[in-house]
PDB file of N, CA, C and O in Angstrom:
ATOM      1  N   MET A   1     -28.671   1.352   5.005  1.00  0.00           N
ATOM      2  CA  MET A   1     -27.503   0.588   5.199  1.00  0.00           C
ATOM      3  C   MET A   1     -27.564  -0.160   3.784  1.00  0.00           C
ATOM      4  O   MET A   1     -28.627  -0.427   3.224  1.00  0.00           O
ATOM      5  N   GLU A   2     -26.551  -0.406   3.375  1.00  0.00           N
ATOM      6  CA  GLU A   2     -26.271  -1.111   2.121  1.00  0.00           C
ATOM      7  C   GLU A   2     -26.332  -2.527   2.191  1.00  0.00           C
ATOM      8  O   GLU A   2     -25.665  -3.199   2.979  1.00  0.00           O
ATOM      9  N   GLU A   3     -27.161  -2.989   1.335  1.00  0.00           N
ATOM     10  CA  GLU A   3     -27.302  -4.772   1.407  1.00  0.00           C
ATOM     11  C   GLU A   3     -26.091  -5.532   1.108  1.00  0.00           C
ATOM     12  O   GLU A   3     -25.625  -5.331  -0.014  1.00  0.00           O
ATOM     13  N   PRO A   4     -25.406  -6.456   1.950  1.00  0.00           N
ATOM     14  CA  PRO A   4     -24.321  -7.119   1.658  1.00  0.00           C
ATOM     15  C   PRO A   4     -24.591  -7.571   0.150  1.00  0.00           C
ATOM     16  O   PRO A   4     -25.711  -7.841  -0.283  1.00  0.00           O
ATOM     17  N   ARG A   5     -23.373  -7.617  -0.612  1.00  0.00           N
ATOM     18  CA  ARG A   5     -23.471  -8.026  -2.059  1.00  0.00           C
ATOM     19  C   ARG A   5     -22.801  -9.531  -1.990  1.00  0.00           C
ATOM     20  O   ARG A   5     -21.824  -9.876  -1.325  1.00  0.00           O
ATOM     21  N   ILE A   6     -23.571 -10.279  -2.825  1.00  0.00           N
ATOM     22  CA  ILE A   6     -23.245 -11.830  -3.004  1.00  0.00           C
ATOM     23  C   ILE A   6     -22.078 -11.891  -3.835  1.00  0.00           C
ATOM     24  O   ILE A   6     -21.747 -10.970  -4.582  1.00  0.00           O
ATOM     25  N   TYR A   7     -21.396 -13.064  -3.697  1.00  0.00           N
ATOM     26  CA  TYR A   7     -20.320 -13.368  -4.207  1.00  0.00           C
ATOM     27  C   TYR A   7     -20.154 -13.368  -5.747  1.00  0.00           C
ATOM     28  O   TYR A   7     -19.112 -13.015  -6.298  1.00  0.00           O
ATOM     29  N   ASN A   8     -21.099 -13.728  -6.301  1.00  0.00           N
ATOM     30  CA  ASN A   8     -21.193 -13.390  -7.985  1.00  0.00           C
ATOM     31  C   ASN A   8     -21.273 -11.814  -8.427  1.00  0.00           C
ATOM     32  O   ASN A   8     -21.076 -11.451  -9.587  1.00  0.00           O
ATOM     33  N   ALA A   9     -21.566 -10.990  -7.426  1.00  0.00           N
ATOM     34  CA  ALA A   9     -21.729  -9.708  -8.066  1.00  0.00           C
ATOM     35  C   ALA A   9     -20.302  -9.266  -7.613  1.00  0.00           C
ATOM     36  O   ALA A   9     -20.164  -8.114  -8.023  1.00  0.00           O
ATOM     37  N   PHE A  10     -19.332  -9.614  -7.040  1.00  0.00           N
ATOM     38  CA  PHE A  10     -17.814  -9.300  -6.863  1.00  0.00           C
ATOM     39  C   PHE A  10     -17.127  -8.897  -8.205  1.00  0.00           C
ATOM     40  O   PHE A  10     -17.389  -9.476  -9.259  1.00  0.00           O
ATOM     41  N   HIS A  11     -16.243  -7.881  -8.109  1.00  0.00           N
ATOM     42  CA  HIS A  11     -15.385  -7.598  -9.348  1.00  0.00           C
ATOM     43  C   HIS A  11     -14.603  -8.791  -9.127  1.00  0.00           C
ATOM     44  O   HIS A  11     -14.553  -9.482  -8.109  1.00  0.00           O
ATOM     45  N   GLU A  12     -13.927  -8.953 -10.361  1.00  0.00           N
ATOM     46  CA  GLU A  12     -12.966 -10.229 -10.677  1.00  0.00           C
ATOM     47  C   GLU A  12     -11.643 -10.105  -9.550  1.00  0.00           C
ATOM     48  O   GLU A  12     -11.090 -11.108  -9.098  1.00  0.00           O
ATOM     49  N   LYS A  13     -11.232  -8.648  -9.175  1.00  0.00           N
ATOM     50  CA  LYS A  13     -10.250  -8.153  -8.469  1.00  0.00           C
ATOM     51  C   LYS A  13     -10.480  -8.721  -6.892  1.00  0.00           C
ATOM     52  O   LYS A  13      -9.651  -9.313  -6.202  1.00  0.00           O
ATOM     53  N   GLU A  14     -11.775  -8.378  -6.564  1.00  0.00           N
ATOM     54  CA  GLU A  14     -12.355  -8.675  -5.326  1.00  0.00           C
ATOM     55  C   GLU A  14     -12.250 -10.381  -5.234  1.00  0.00           C
ATOM     56  O   GLU A  14     -11.794 -10.985  -4.263  1.00  0.00           O
ATOM     57  N   ARG A  15     -12.762 -10.985  -6.433  1.00  0.00           N
ATOM     58  CA  ARG A  15     -12.478 -12.514  -6.141  1.00  0.00           C
ATOM     59  C   ARG A  15     -11.317 -13.041  -6.080  1.00  0.00           C
ATOM     60  O   ARG A  15     -11.038 -13.961  -5.311  1.00  0.00           O
ATOM     61  N   LYS A  16     -10.381 -12.417  -7.028  1.00  0.00           N
ATOM     62  CA  LYS A  16      -8.949 -12.900  -6.679  1.00  0.00           C
ATOM     63  C   LYS A  16      -8.459 -12.772  -5.490  1.00  0.00           C
ATOM     64  O   LYS A  16      -7.776 -13.675  -5.006  1.00  0.00           O
ATOM     65  N   LEU A  17      -8.756 -11.508  -4.749  1.00  0.00           N
ATOM     66  CA  LEU A  17      -8.477 -11.432  -3.347  1.00  0.00           C
ATOM     67  C   LEU A  17      -8.842 -12.309  -2.174  1.00  0.00           C
ATOM     68  O   LEU A  17      -8.100 -12.882  -1.376  1.00  0.00           O
ATOM     69  N   ILE A  18     -10.317 -12.275  -2.266  1.00  0.00           N
ATOM     70  CA  ILE A  18     -10.782 -13.395  -1.570  1.00  0.00           C
ATOM     71  C   ILE A  18     -10.102 -15.093  -1.446  1.00  0.00           C
ATOM     72  O   ILE A  18      -9.954 -15.878  -0.509  1.00  0.00           O
ATOM     73  N   GLU A  19      -9.783 -15.137  -3.043  1.00  0.00           N
ATOM     74  CA  GLU A  19      -9.129 -16.519  -3.030  1.00  0.00           C
ATOM     75  C   GLU A  19      -7.681 -16.457  -2.498  1.00  0.00           C
ATOM     76  O   GLU A  19      -7.322 -17.340  -1.718  1.00  0.00           O
ATOM     77  N   TYR A  20      -7.071 -15.764  -2.755  1.00  0.00           N
ATOM     78  CA  TYR A  20      -5.663 -15.750  -2.121  1.00  0.00           C
ATOM     79  C   TYR A  20      -5.861 -15.490  -0.463  1.00  0.00           C
ATOM     80  O   TYR A  20      -5.028 -16.070   0.233  1.00  0.00           O
ATOM     81  N   ILE A  21      -6.630 -14.877   0.074  1.00  0.00           N
ATOM     82  CA  ILE A  21      -6.699 -15.150   1.470  1.00  0.00           C
ATOM     83  C   ILE A  21      -7.486 -16.569   1.729  1.00  0.00           C
ATOM     84  O   ILE A  21      -7.010 -17.090   2.737  1.00  0.00           O
ATOM     85  N   ARG A  22      -8.204 -17.117   1.333  1.00  0.00           N
ATOM     86  CA  ARG A  22      -8.517 -18.167   1.509  1.00  0.00           C
ATOM     87  C   ARG A  22      -7.369 -19.411   1.354  1.00  0.00           C
ATOM     88  O   ARG A  22      -7.362 -20.432   2.041  1.00  0.00           O
ATOM     89  N   GLN A  23      -6.560 -19.127   0.456  1.00  0.00           N
ATOM     90  CA  GLN A  23      -5.115 -19.937   0.366  1.00  0.00           C
ATOM     91  C   GLN A  23      -4.168 -20.087   1.418  1.00  0.00           C
ATOM     92  O   GLN A  23      -3.529 -21.038   1.869  1.00  0.00           O
ATOM     93  N   LEU A  24      -4.298 -18.418   1.776  1.00  0.00           N
ATOM     94  CA  LEU A  24      -3.261 -18.241   2.737  1.00  0.00           C
ATOM     95  C   LEU A  24      -3.454 -18.848   4.326  1.00  0.00           C
ATOM     96  O   LEU A  24      -2.574 -19.017   5.170  1.00  0.00           O
ATOM     97  N   GLY A  25      -4.936 -19.117   4.430  1.00  0.00           N
ATOM     98  CA  GLY A  25      -5.111 -19.781   5.987  1.00  0.00           C
ATOM     99  C   GLY A  25      -4.923 -18.684   7.096  1.00  0.00           C
ATOM    100  O   GLY A  25      -5.815 -18.049   7.658  1.00  0.00           O
ATOM    101  N   TYR A  26      -3.604 -18.604   7.281  1.00  0.00           N
ATOM    102  CA  TYR A  26      -3.439 -17.857   8.531  1.00  0.00           C
ATOM    103  C   TYR A  26      -2.362 -16.650   8.135  1.00  0.00           C
ATOM    104  O   TYR A  26      -1.454 -16.849   7.329  1.00  0.00           O
ATOM    105  N   GLY A  27      -2.517 -15.722   8.618  1.00  0.00           N
ATOM    106  CA  GLY A  27      -1.498 -14.718   8.602  1.00  0.00           C
ATOM    107  C   GLY A  27      -1.932 -13.196   8.367  1.00  0.00           C
ATOM    108  O   GLY A  27      -2.975 -12.796   8.885  1.00  0.00           O
ATOM    109  N   GLU A  28      -1.101 -12.302   7.552  1.00  0.00           N
ATOM    110  CA  GLU A  28      -1.236 -10.914   7.625  1.00  0.00           C
ATOM    111  C   GLU A  28      -1.076 -10.413   6.148  1.00  0.00           C
ATOM    112  O   GLU A  28      -0.117 -10.619   5.404  1.00  0.00           O
ATOM    113  N   VAL A  29      -2.221  -9.713   5.884  1.00  0.00           N
ATOM    114  CA  VAL A  29      -1.807  -9.159   4.501  1.00  0.00           C
ATOM    115  C   VAL A  29      -1.994  -7.541   4.372  1.00  0.00           C
ATOM    116  O   VAL A  29      -2.818  -6.985   5.099  1.00  0.00           O
ATOM    117  N   THR A  30      -1.239  -6.814   3.463  1.00  0.00           N
ATOM    118  CA  THR A  30      -1.375  -5.403   3.290  1.00  0.00           C
ATOM    119  C   THR A  30      -2.118  -5.149   2.001  1.00  0.00           C
ATOM    120  O   THR A  30      -1.466  -5.803   1.188  1.00  0.00           O
ATOM    121  N   ILE A  31      -3.071  -4.596   1.376  1.00  0.00           N
ATOM    122  CA  ILE A  31      -3.422  -4.592   0.410  1.00  0.00           C
ATOM    123  C   ILE A  31      -3.609  -2.999  -0.042  1.00  0.00           C
ATOM    124  O   ILE A  31      -4.088  -2.167   0.728  1.00  0.00           O
ATOM    125  N   LYS A  32      -3.190  -2.704  -1.322  1.00  0.00           N
ATOM    126  CA  LYS A  32      -3.007  -1.231  -2.016  1.00  0.00           C
ATOM    127  C   LYS A  32      -4.610  -1.542  -2.896  1.00  0.00           C
ATOM    128  O   LYS A  32      -4.898  -2.475  -3.646  1.00  0.00           O
ATOM    129  N   VAL A  33      -5.502  -0.279  -2.415  1.00  0.00           N
ATOM    130  CA  VAL A  33      -6.849  -0.122  -2.957  1.00  0.00           C
ATOM    131  C   VAL A  33      -6.935   1.073  -3.828  1.00  0.00           C
ATOM    132  O   VAL A  33      -6.381   2.100  -3.435  1.00  0.00           O
ATOM    133  N   GLN A  34      -7.569   1.069  -4.981  1.00  0.00           N
ATOM    134  CA  GLN A  34      -7.512   2.322  -6.058  1.00  0.00           C
ATOM    135  C   GLN A  34      -8.905   2.300  -6.483  1.00  0.00           C
ATOM    136  O   GLN A  34      -9.231   1.245  -7.029  1.00  0.00           O
ATOM    137  N   ASP A  35     -10.034   3.405  -6.351  1.00  0.00           N
ATOM    138  CA  ASP A  35     -11.260   3.311  -6.788  1.00  0.00           C
ATOM    139  C   ASP A  35     -12.193   2.180  -6.119  1.00  0.00           C
ATOM    140  O   ASP A  35     -13.131   1.488  -6.516  1.00  0.00           O
ATOM    141  N   GLY A  36     -11.583   2.306  -5.086  1.00  0.00           N
ATOM    142  CA  GLY A  36     -12.620   1.262  -4.360  1.00  0.00           C
ATOM    143  C   GLY A  36     -12.494  -0.269  -4.621  1.00  0.00           C
ATOM    144  O   GLY A  36     -13.394  -1.041  -4.292  1.00  0.00           O
ATOM    145  N   LEU A  37     -11.248  -0.714  -5.276  1.00  0.00           N
ATOM    146  CA  LEU A  37     -10.967  -1.866  -5.452  1.00  0.00           C
ATOM    147  C   LEU A  37      -9.592  -2.479  -5.014  1.00  0.00           C
ATOM    148  O   LEU A  37      -8.722  -1.665  -4.703  1.00  0.00           O
ATOM    149  N   PRO A  38      -9.369  -3.455  -4.969  1.00  0.00           N
ATOM    150  CA  PRO A  38      -8.186  -4.140  -4.537  1.00  0.00           C
ATOM    151  C   PRO A  38      -7.118  -4.221  -6.163  1.00  0.00           C
ATOM    152  O   PRO A  38      -7.511  -4.631  -7.255  1.00  0.00           O
ATOM    153  N   VAL A  39      -5.792  -3.713  -5.833  1.00  0.00           N
ATOM    154  CA  VAL A  39      -5.152  -3.741  -7.014  1.00  0.00           C
ATOM    155  C   VAL A  39      -4.043  -4.246  -6.662  1.00  0.00           C
ATOM    156  O   VAL A  39      -3.341  -4.563  -7.622  1.00  0.00           O
ATOM    157  N   MET A  40      -3.512  -4.490  -5.428  1.00  0.00           N
ATOM    158  CA  MET A  40      -2.238  -5.048  -5.303  1.00  0.00           C
ATOM    159  C   MET A  40      -2.006  -5.709  -3.739  1.00  0.00           C
ATOM    160  O   MET A  40      -2.236  -5.019  -2.745  1.00  0.00           O
ATOM    161  N   ILE A  41      -1.605  -6.886  -3.650  1.00  0.00           N
ATOM    162  CA  ILE A  41      -1.287  -7.345  -2.296  1.00  0.00           C
ATOM    163  C   ILE A  41       0.357  -6.676  -1.953  1.00  0.00           C
ATOM    164  O   ILE A  41       1.374  -7.125  -2.482  1.00  0.00           O
ATOM    165  N   GLU A  42       0.342  -5.759  -1.164  1.00  0.00           N
ATOM    166  CA  GLU A  42       1.889  -5.274  -1.088  1.00  0.00           C
ATOM    167  C   GLU A  42       2.460  -6.099   0.109  1.00  0.00           C
ATOM    168  O   GLU A  42       3.669  -5.885   0.203  1.00  0.00           O
ATOM    169  N   LYS A  43       2.032  -6.912   0.993  1.00  0.00           N
ATOM    170  CA  LYS A  43       2.661  -7.649   1.916  1.00  0.00           C
ATOM    171  C   LYS A  43       1.914  -8.819   1.948  1.00  0.00           C
ATOM    172  O   LYS A  43       0.771  -8.768   1.493  1.00  0.00           O
ATOM    173  N   ALA A  44       2.315  -9.806   2.372  1.00  0.00           N
ATOM    174  CA  ALA A  44       1.782 -11.123   2.659  1.00  0.00           C
ATOM    175  C   ALA A  44       2.613 -11.673   3.688  1.00  0.00           C
ATOM    176  O   ALA A  44       3.827 -11.676   3.483  1.00  0.00           O
ATOM    177  N   LYS A  45       2.182 -12.119   4.719  1.00  0.00           N
ATOM    178  CA  LYS A  45       3.062 -12.719   5.923  1.00  0.00           C
ATOM    179  C   LYS A  45       2.132 -13.963   6.226  1.00  0.00           C
ATOM    180  O   LYS A  45       1.003 -13.905   6.715  1.00  0.00           O
ATOM    181  N   GLU A  46       2.822 -15.099   5.843  1.00  0.00           N
ATOM    182  CA  GLU A  46       2.405 -16.323   6.550  1.00  0.00           C
ATOM    183  C   GLU A  46       2.718 -16.782   7.584  1.00  0.00           C
ATOM    184  O   GLU A  46       3.927 -16.918   7.770  1.00  0.00           O
ATOM    185  N   LYS A  47       1.655 -17.254   8.795  1.00  0.00           N
ATOM    186  CA  LYS A  47       1.867 -17.890   9.720  1.00  0.00           C
ATOM    187  C   LYS A  47       1.738 -19.249   9.752  1.00  0.00           C
ATOM    188  O   LYS A  47       1.380 -19.799   8.711  1.00  0.00           O
ATOM    189  N   VAL A  48       1.942 -19.872  10.670  1.00  0.00           N
ATOM    190  CA  VAL A  48       1.938 -21.379  10.479  1.00  0.00           C
ATOM    191  C   VAL A  48       1.164 -21.743  11.971  1.00  0.00           C
ATOM    192  O   VAL A  48       1.845 -21.461  12.957  1.00  0.00           O
ATOM    193  N   LYS A  49       0.108 -22.209  12.181  1.00  0.00           N
ATOM    194  CA  LYS A  49      -0.758 -22.209  13.344  1.00  0.00           C
ATOM    195  C   LYS A  49      -0.063 -23.706  13.863  1.00  0.00           C
ATOM    196  O   LYS A  49       0.131 -24.543  12.981  1.00  0.00           O
ATOM    197  N   LEU A  50       0.286 -24.027  15.184  1.00  0.00           N
ATOM    198  CA  LEU A  50       0.812 -25.190  15.640  1.00  0.00           C
ATOM    199  C   LEU A  50      -0.081 -25.751  16.837  1.00  0.00           C
ATOM    200  O   LEU A  50       0.226 -26.804  17.394  1.00  0.00           O
TER     201      LEU A  50
END
């Protein structure tokens, strides 16, 4: 089983994706992946929790 990677070992694209998800808060995201890396967020749907 592969050891979990630490945040500093992430590729820049992975860091950007994580930052985007954290800013989104709640919702749904569809991600396009090429060569094992996220390259584009194709759909982001924000939901507001009341």
